[in-house]
N, C-alpha and C positions, 0 to 999 in steps of 0.2 A: 943606330943611325940618327935617331931623334936627338940624342945627347950631343953627338958630334956636330949636327946641324946647328943646335942652339949655341954650342961653344963658339963655333965659327962666326955666328951672327952677333953675339953679345959679349964675347970674351969672358963669359962667366960659365963655368962648367956646372950643369945641373944634373950630371949623371948620378950623383949620390942622392939627389932629392926626388923622391917619387911624387906623383900627383897625390895630394892629400886634401880632402875636402869634407865638409859636413853639410848635409842638406836636411833642413828641418821644414816640414810641411805643416802649415797651419790650416785653419778652416778654408774649405773650398779648394784645397790643393795648392795653395800659394807657397812656392819654395823660397826659403831664406837660406842663401848659399854663402857659407863662410869658408875662406881659404887663406893661405899665407902668401900666395903669389898668383900672378895672372894665369899661368898655365893651369894651376889647380882650380882656379875659379872657372876657367873655360871647361875643364873636365867635368866639374859639377853641373854646369849649365847643359853641356852636351848630354850627359846622362839623364838629367831631370827632364829636359825637353824630349828626349827619346821616349821616356816613360809615357809622355802625353801625346807626342806627335811623330812617332818613328816613321809612319807611312808617308806623311807629308814631306818630311825632310828627305827621305829616300826618293820620292817623286821629283823633287826639285833638283836633286843631283842628277838623276836620269835626264831631266830636261836640259840642264846646263851642259851635260856631256854630249848632247845631240843624239840620244839613243832611244827616244820614245818609239820611233818606228821599228826599232829592233825588237822591242818587247810587245808593242801594241798594234803593229801593222801601220798601214798608211794613214788610217784615221779618216773620219768623215771629211769629205772634200780635200783629202790629202793633208789634213791639218798637222798630223805628226810628222810626216815626211817634210813638209814645207818648213815647219819650225826647226827640225833637225838640220836641214840644209842651210837655213838662214843663220842659225846660231854657230854652225861650224864655219860658215863663210866669215862671220864676225870674229872667229878665233876665240870664242868665249872661254873655253877651258884653258887655252894658252895664256890669254890675257889675265885670267884669274891667278895663274902661277906668277906671272910678271908683277901683278899688283901685290901679291903676298910678299915677294922678295923685297919690295920697296917700302913695306909697312913698318911702323914703329915696332920695336921689340915687344912691347906689351900686347899689341894686337896680334902679332905673329904667335906669341905664346898662347893667347886666348883661343885662337882658331885651331892651333895644333892640339890644345887641351880639349876643346869642344869635340873635335873629330875623335880623339881617343876616348872621351867619355861616351859619345854616341856608340862607338864600336864596342866598348865594354858592355853597355846595356844589351846590344845586339847579341854579343857572345854569350852573355848570361841567360838571355831570354830564349833565343832560338827563333827561327822564322816560323815555326809551327805554332807559336804562342802569341803571335802578333795580332793586332786588330784585324777584323775580318777582311777589309778591302786590300790588305797587302799580305795576308797570311800565306806562308809558303811561296811567296812570289820570288822568282829568280832575280828580279831587279832590285831587291832589297839586299844591299851588300855593305861591307865596311866602306867608309868614306875617308877622304883626305882633307887636310887644311886647304890645299889648292882647289879642290872641288867646292869647298865652302866659299872660298873667295870668288869662284866663278858664279855661284848662285847669287852672291852679293851684286855682281854685275847685272844680273837679270833684273834686280830691283833698282839699281842706281842709274844705269845707262838706258836712255830712251831708245837707243838703236835696237835694243833687244825687243822692244815692243813691235818693231818692224820685221821681226824674224820671218814670219810667214810671207810677208810681201816681198822681202828680199829673196826668200827661197823660191818664189814664183817668177822672179824677174830673169828674162833671157833677152839676148839681142833680138831685134826685129827679124822675123822670119825663121827663128830657131825654135824647135819644139822643146818643151820642158814640162814640168809638172803643171797641173791645171792651176788656174788663177786662185789667189788666196780668197776671193769672194767676200771681201770686206769693203764697205764703201769708203772708209777712211782708215788711216794707219795710226791714228792717235789712240792712246788708251782711253777707256771710259773716264770721263771727268771725275776727278776725286772730289770728295766733299767732306767737310769737317767744320766744327766750331771750336775756336780757341779764345779764351778770355784771360787777360791778365789784369788784375785789379790792384790798384795802388792804395797807399795808406789813407787817402782822402775819402775813399768809398768803402773801406773795410771796417767793420765793427771792431776788429782787433787792432786797428791802426797800423797793421802790417800788410804784407802782400797776400793775395788770394789768386787761385788759378782754377780755371775749368779746362779740362782736357776732354774733347769729344770728337775723336777721329771717326769718320764714317767709312768703314772698310768692309770687305767681304766677310761673311759669317762662315764661309767654308774655304778650306784650302790654305795656300801658301801665304796669303796676306792676312790671315788671322793674327791677332796679337797674342802674346804669351806673357803673363805677368811674373815679376820676379823681384827679389831683394838681394843685392849683391854686396858682399862685405869682404874687404881685405883690411884687417885691423891696422889703423894708422895711415892707410892709403886711400881707401874707397869705402863709402857707405851710401849707396844709391838705391832708390826704389822706383819701379815703373814697369815699362813694357817695351817689347820690340816685336817685330813680325817673327813668325815661326822660322827657325833656322838662323836667326840673327843673334849674334853674341853681344852682350852688353845692353844698356838701356838707351832707347831712342826718344821716349817720352817719359818724363818722371820728375823726381825731386831728390834733393838731399837736404841737409839741415839749414841751408842758406838760400838756395835758389830752386825754382820749379819752372818747368817749361812744357810746352806742347807744340805740335806742328799741325798745319793745314796745307793741303796741296795748293801750290801757288798758281795764280792765273797767268803768270809770266810764261815766256817761251824759252825753252832750253835747247830745242832742236829746230833748226831751220833747214830750208831746202834751196838747192841751186839748180837752175836749168842751164845746161851746157849746150852750146851749138856744136854739132858734129861735123866732121870733115866729110864732104860729099863722097859717097861710095865706101866710107870707112866707119861703120856704126860703133866701133870700139876705139875711135880716135876723136878728139875734140879740140876745139880752138881755145886758146887762152892768150888774151892780148894779141890776137892775130897769129899766134904761133901754134903749130900742130903739136899736140901731146897725145901719147898713147895711153889708154887706160891700162891699169894693172890687173891682170887676171889672177884669180885664186880658184883652184880646182879642189873640190871636196867630195868625199864619198860617204854614203850613209847605208848601213845595213837595214834592210826592210823585211819584216816578217810576213811571209805569204800566208794565205788562208790555210795551207796544209802544214804550217809550222816551220817550213824551211826558210832560209834567208836568201835574199837577193841583194846585190849591191847596186845602188843608184849613184851615179857620178855626174856632177854638174860643175860648170865653170861660172864664176861670178866676177863682176867687173867693178873696179874702183877708180874714181878720179882722185885728185888730191883733196877734194872736198870730203869724199866718203863714198859709200856704196851706191851704185845705181839701183834705183827702186821704181817699180811701177805702182802708182796710186790712182786707181780708177781711170779717169780720162787723161791723166798726165802720163801716158804710157810711152815707153822708149820707142822712138820712131827713127826713120832714116835721117831726120833733120835735127832731132833734139832728144836729150835724155835728162832725167831728174835724178838728183843726188841728195842724200841726207847728211847733215853734219850736226853732231851732238856735242854740246858744251860739257857733258859729263863723260865723254869717251875716255878721258885720262884722269878721271876723278877717283883717286883712292884715298882721299882725305877724310871722308865722312866718318869712318869709325874712330879715327884719331880725334876728330872734333867732338863727337858725342862723348868720348871718354873725358876730354878736357872740360866739357860742359858739366859732366857728372862730378868732377872734382872741384868745380868753382866754389869759392868761399864768399863771393859777393857778386852783385850785378856787374861790377867793373870787370872782374875776372871772367864772368860768363860772356860778356861782350868781347873781351880779348880773345876768347876761344874762337869766335866767329872771325875776327880780324886776322888771326894767325893762320887758321887752316882754310877758311873759305870753302868748306867741303859739303855744305848742304846741297843736295842734288836738285830738288824741285819742290821744296817746301818753304812756307813761311814759318817763322819762329815767334811764338807768343809766350811771354815769360813774366815772372814776378820774383820778388826777393823778400827775404826776411825784413829788410829795412823799408819795404813798402814802395819800391820802384817797379813800375810795369814797363815792359819794353817789347815793341813789335819790330820785326825786321824781315825783309825778304832778301836774304843773302845767298840765294840759290845761284848756281853757276849760270851765267848769262853771257851770250855772245856780245862782243863789243865792236860795233861798226862806227866808222867815222861820221862826223856831221855831214861831210861831203857825200858820203854814201847814202845817207838817209834822204838828203835832198834829191839826189839822182833817182833813188828808188821811188819816191813819191811821183815823180814825173813818168817813170817807166811803168809802174804798176797799172796805171789806168788804161794802158794800151795793150797789156798782155793778158790774154784770156786765162792762161794757167794761173798767173799771179792773182787776178781778180777772183777767180773761183776759190783758190786756196785761202785768200784773205777772208772771204765770207765764212769759211769754216774755221777761222781762228788760226790759220797757218801762214807762215811767211816764206815767200819764194823770192830769191834774188838772182840777178844775171850771173851765171857761173863762169862765163867766158871773159869777164872784165875784172881785172885785179882791184879796181876801185872798191869792190864789194867784199874783199877779203877782211877777215876779222883783224882788228887793229890792236897792237900791243899797248898796254897802259901800265903806268907805274903802280906797283902795289898789288897787282892782280895775282891770283894763284898761279896762272900760267899765261903766256902771251895769247892775246885774242879774247880775253874775258874781261868783264867789268870788275874793277877792284872794289873792295869792301867800302871804301870811303864814298863811292858813288852809288851805293845801294840804298833803297828806301828804308828808313829807320824812324822810329818815334818812341821817345821815352816820356812817360807821364806818371803822375801820382794819383790820377783818377782811374782811367781804364784805357786799355787797348784791346783790339780784338781782330779776328779775321774769320770769314765764313766763305772763303774761296773766290771772292771777288778780288780785284787788284788792290795794290797797296794804298790807293788814293784815300780810302775812308777807313783807317784803322781807329779813328775816333772822330765823330762828326763835328766836334768842336775844334779840331786841329787837322784839317785836310792836308795831305802831303802833296804839294804841288811843285816840287823841285824839278830840275832838268834831268829827269831819269830817262833811261833808254826806253823807246817804245816797246821793246821786248819784255819790259817788266810788267806789262799789262796795260789794258786800255782803260780810259776814264769813262765817265758817263753813268747812266742809270745803274743802280745796284739791284741785286736780286731781292725778292721778298724775304728770303731767309736772312740776308745781310741786314736789311732794314729792321727786321724783327730783333736781331741781335743788338743793334744799336739802341733801339727803343727800350729793350730790357735793361741794358747796362746803364742807360740814362735815367732809369726808373720812370719812364714816360709811357710805358705800355699800360693797357687798361688794368692789369692786375697789380701794378705798383709793387714789383717783386722785392725791392729793398726796404719796403715799409715806410713809415712816416719820417724816420730819421735819415733815409736815403743812404744808409750804410748796410752793406750785406753782412749777414751772419753766414756761417757754413750751411745751416739748414735752409736759409733763404736762397742761397746759391744753388743748392741741390733741387729745391722746388722750382726755381726759375727755368732750369734747362729741361725739366720734365713737365713743364706746364702744358705742353702740347697745344698751345695756342696757334691758330692759323691766322697769319697776318693777311692772307688772301681773303678770308672770311671777314676780318675786321674792316677791310677796305671796300668790299663790294656787296656783302650780304644785306645791309640795310636797304640799299637801292634796289637790289634784286627782289627783295620781299615787297617793296612798294610796287614794283612792276607786275609781279605775278598776282598780287592782290587786285591790282587794277585790271588785269587781263588774265583771268584764270583758265581760259581755253585758247590754245593756239593750234594752227594747222602745221603739220609736219609731214611732208611727202603725201599730201592729199588725205591725211588722217588727222582727226581731231584728238588732241592730247589734253586731258584735264589736269591742270597744275594745282588745283586747290589743295589736294592732300599733301603734295610736295611742299607747297607754300606753308602749310600748317606745321609740317615736320621741321622745316628749316627755321620757322619762327620760334620753335621751342628749343632749338639746338643752341648750346653755349659757345660754339665756335672752336671747340677743342677736339683733339683726336685721342681721347682716352678710351679705355675698353668699354665703358658704359655709354659712350657718346652716340646718341640717336640723331642722325642727320649728317654725320661726318661722311658716311659712305655715299649718300646722295649728293652732297656738295662736291665730293671728289670727282664723281663721274661727270658732274656739270663742269667743274673748273678745269679738269685735265683735257677737256675738249679744246681748250686754248693751248697754244704752243708756248715753249719756253720764252721765245722772243716776245710774245704777247704779254706774258706775266712780268716781263722786265721793262719793256719800252713801248709795247705795241698799242697802236690806236684802236685796234679791234677790241681791246679790253678796257682801256682807260681813255677818258676824254681830256683830263688835265695833264699836259705833257710833263716830262722830266724837266726839272729846274735845277741847274747846278748849284744855285744858292740854297736849295732846300732838298738835298738828296735823300733824306730819310723819309720825307712825306710826299715825294713825287716819284713817278706819276700816280694819280689817284682819280677817283670818281668814275663810276661805271659808264662806259661809252654808251651813247644813245643808239637807237635802232633796235631791230628785232633779234640781233644775234644772241644776246644773253638769254632771252626766253627760248630761243630755238635750241641752244645748248642744254638748257634745263629740260626741255621737252624730250630731247634725245636721251638724257639720263633717266628720266621717268620711263620712257618706252623700253630702254634696255633692261632696267631692273624688273619692270613688270613682266617682260617677256621671259625672264629667268625665274619668275615666281619668287623674287626676293622682296620682302617688305621694305618700303621706303624708309622706315624708321628702325631698320635692323641695327643693333648695337655694333660698333666697330669691332669689338672683341670677339664677336661671333664669326667674323669673316677674315680678319687680319691675323696671321699666325706664323709661328716658327715651326717647321716640321722637324721634330726630333723623333727618330725611329721609335715607333711604339707610343708616341705622345704628340699631340697637337697643342702647342702652348700659345694662348692669345697674346698679341703684342700690340702695345700702344705706339703712337707716333705717326708721322705723316710724310708725304713727299716734299722735297725741297721746294718744288714749284708751288705748293700750297702755302709756303711761308712758314712751315713748321720747323723749329730748330732741331728737335729730336727726329732726325730724318730716318725713314725706313723705305727701302725700295726693293724690287726683285732682280737687281742686276746680277748677271752671271760673272763668276770669276774664271776667266779663260786661262789662267796660269796653272791650273791644277787639274788632276784627273780624279780627285776624290769624288765618289758618287754623291749626287745631290738631286733633289727633285727639281725638274725643269718642266714647267707647264706653259703652253702658249696662252696669251690672253684671249678671251672670248671676243667675237666680232663686235666691234663698236666700242671697245674699251682699251685703254692704254695698259692697264695692270691687272684688272679683274680676270681670274681664271675660273674654270669650272669648280674649283675648290675654294675660291676666295682670293685673298691677297697674300701670297706667300712672301715672307721676308727673308731675303738672302744677303742683304747688304744694308749697312746703316750704322747707328751708334754701336760701338764695339768696346774699346777700353774707355770707360766713362768714369772720370774722377773729378771730384771737387776737393780743394785743399785750402787751408788757411795757415798762416804762420801765427803762432801764439807765443806768449812769454815762455811757455814750456817747450816750444819747438813746433814742428809741423804736425798738423792734424788733418786727416783726410778720410773720405768715404769714396767707395767705388763700386762699379760693376765690370765684369768681363762678360758681356751680355750673352755670349754663346757658350760660356764655360771654359775652364782652363784646359780641358782635355778634348782631343778629337776622337777618342775611342768611345763608341756608343755603349760599351760595357763598363765604362768608368763612372763612379758616382759624381764625377765633376764634369760630365758631358752636358748635363742639363740643369744642374742645381742653380747656377746663377741666372739662367734664362727664366726660371721660375721666380727668382727674386726680382729680376728686372720687370717681369710682367706685373708684379705687385707693387713696384716702386719701393722695394725694401732695400735701401742702401746697406752695404756692409762696411764695417770699419776697416781701414787700412792699418795694418800693424807694422810700425816702424821702430818703435822703441823696444829695447831688449826686454824690459819687464812685461810689456804687452805680448811679445812673441812667446816668452816662456810660459805664460798662462794659457796659451792656446795651441801649443805644439801637439799635433796629431800623430806625427811619425818622425823619426830621426834615422838618417842613413849616413854612415861614415865610410868613405871610400878611400882606398889607398892602392896605387898601382904604379909600378915602375915603367 
């Protein structure tokens, strides 16, 4: 059947050509996969990924099929049931099959091969020999290319992030599953640093790159490192999330790139006015329209092991699904709908493949212009010839200028719109055609912003992004064109963004590029792991002056002596390294401020943001007692927990690897540390992980310290030299998700010690380091 299917799609019969692939693993389990065609390359990827992450891939297929409740029951707060209902309402599995049928032949072949390779590993290994958390599990089964395409929709389409909210949405007065119990429907804000350095700042006089995505350390959004080769067609090295075929962040001999999550908006909301007495009918330009019903059923495992079937009907307007978000609930008068610019985006895989094959920056840029498939990420890149390029070419809704003017007037008087805008969301009047997405020449599809109108900047010094909007990709060349408001807001930048720009400009206190102002590869590696806190650089000197002048303060009618705290902070170097004494105390002080305080707030800074000086403003510690009050709270908290104020960070900040607690350096993004580490949960996975509540009075600190579950993940520095690309990297949590694998914690230990490992790209380097070779052949 596979051969017939391939013949019909490509007019080339592959029936006589079995999958044939070689997988060589070098140090730390990195696979170098060589094949003669894309199907065989996918087969090798699927097999090798299954060796390292069979459970996670199976878990994501169960999720995409809407079958978590079938195997795991309703879940806490009905989370499995709601997710299954929502994803089935969105036709996730069916849309995956439709996407696959429209894909380029190479992508179809890769996904079919990936599924076959995964299944081959499962057949060889058997469920009884799988990693502990899915061993003998009935939900681990052979998979299909269509299911893999459906899991891709979970990653690309932001509507899938709303699955639980959609699953809980019913017309007013109708009973359904309990509320999704989440305050907002947006995914946790992504975070990353990406640097593209051009020939003017590189010691090699060629391009350099830093890839530093901040992603979960557990589950489906972990990265998996790989080197993929089809002789004469493809030679690319990098990483993609587990279950993803091909390279999403990486390099070839000519170009290198990384991504950061964009601050732009890809999914917007519409409020439709309902017909009185008809909660499933709405008005559009004064005409009544009936919503479209979609009824779905989910099997749910009862506590006694038997199955029950839950059936619900969900409702769609021409904008998209009706969804309840907190206070914007479906009423007799109004309903909220979501519309996603990535709903029909199946171009991402084709674009990444074209980027991987690019032989120059010009060809790399052409891949963006041709496919316009990036879902919600910025691209930061560099090239062998020394050109650095930033672009936010993510799918973006296109509204007319008339619509934006009308929206500005409407938003101020609409409570839903005002509240959502404060949370970074956009709501439009859904009963007025003026606010429909507008067609534009050159766009991937009608209603989207075309490539030519997307923010872009090419330089020969540097470009970067750290999750703020496009506006400051280089402080010397601010992007101030007529871009859509949905590309992101202007204004004050985060402390992490400001630290990035100071570092690349060689203006930070450590002068990371040295006296010549040109980065070497080692200097680039040291810069990203400097663990400098820009928050400390901005406020610590004045904080010390105040606590020295007033060493005792009153807090809730209790005297708090700050003299020891002041002495500890006076000796601290402002870094979040393992041996840093004072970092913990400063964190508990500083995280008492909000994220808004750390960006623009007058509660923290006295000198306000100045658009003419975005890197150095706002600044100066605000006057008043608040700073010392926050410090007193930090002192009281740590003292009450019997934690010394000068406890080294490495004693309390850690990665929990079963059987081992590994100290981890780095800091919170709010602290202005580029090497970001946080305790965020990955809600897309069922993989077991330690989850501890913070102690009362702290944002992050738990009874065991600061657990790290999210942050620097695939971390790579690269330079182009006369001999080709040279790079060093970490996969901070290790290549394998199996606790029994030697590659489950090996790179975590390297990262803890800041011991970079070489990236092996040239054939001679690979041959010298091969640890295992597997040759697979299957019809």
